[in-house]
C-alpha positions in Angstrom: 34.6 103.6 79.7 33.8 106.5 77.4 30.8 106.1 75.1 30.2 108.6 72.3 27.0 108.9 70.3 27.3 111.0 67.1 24.2 111.8 65.1 24.0 113.1 61.6 27.8 113.4 61.7 29.8 113.6 58.6 33.1 115.4 58.0 35.5 115.6 55.1 39.1 114.8 55.7 41.3 116.4 53.0 45.0 116.9 53.2 44.9 116.7 57.0 42.1 119.3 57.4 38.7 118.4 58.7 35.7 120.2 57.2 32.0 120.0 58.0 29.9 118.2 55.3 26.2 118.7 55.0 23.8 120.6 57.2 24.7 121.8 60.7 22.2 119.5 62.5 24.9 117.4 64.2 24.4 116.2 67.8 26.7 114.3 70.2 26.3 112.6 73.6 29.3 111.7 75.7 29.0 109.4 78.7 31.9 108.4 81.0 31.4 105.4 83.3 33.5 104.1 86.1 35.0 107.5 86.9 38.2 107.1 88.9 38.7 110.8 89.7 36.7 114.0 89.8 37.7 117.6 90.5 36.4 121.1 90.4 38.6 124.1 89.6 38.3 127.7 88.4 37.9 128.2 84.7 38.4 131.8 83.6 36.9 134.6 85.6 33.3 133.4 85.8 33.1 129.6 85.5 33.9 126.4 87.3 35.3 123.5 85.4 34.4 119.9 86.5 36.9 117.3 85.3 36.1 113.6 85.3 38.6 110.8 84.4 38.3 107.0 84.2 41.1 104.4 84.6 41.9 104.5 80.9 42.5 108.3 81.1 39.4 109.1 79.1 38.4 112.6 80.3 35.3 114.8 80.2 35.5 118.5 81.1 32.4 120.5 81.9 32.3 124.3 82.3 29.5 125.7 84.4 28.5 129.1 85.9 28.4 129.2 89.7 24.6 129.2 89.8 24.5 126.0 87.8 27.0 124.4 90.2 24.9 125.5 93.2 21.8 124.0 91.6 23.7 120.7 91.0 24.9 120.7 94.7 21.2 121.2 95.7 20.2 118.2 93.6 22.9 116.0 95.2 21.9 117.1 98.7 18.3 116.2 97.9 19.4 112.8 96.7 21.3 112.3 100.0 18.0 112.8 101.9 15.8 110.7 99.7 17.8 108.2 97.6 18.8 104.7 98.6 22.1 105.4 96.7 23.4 107.2 99.8 22.4 104.5 102.3 
C-alpha cells in the first residue's frame, strides 16, 4: 500500500502541462507498506539506489551516498542486538 501526503500542494493543468501554482512551500511524504521486494544497486558514480516495491507494483526509489547506507546498516545492526523485532 502506497500512502502519499501532499501539503500546500496546488498545480495548474493547462493544455497537458503542469505548472506550480502559489508559493514554493510544498511538502510531501511517501510511505510504502507491505513491501514484497527490496534491492540495492549502483546509481551513477557515487550513490546507491534502494528500490522497494509492494504487491501492487507501487515503487519507491531512494538514492543515498555510501556513508548514509553505512549509517543505515549500523542502525539495523543495533536493532538486531536490542529490538524484539528480530527475536
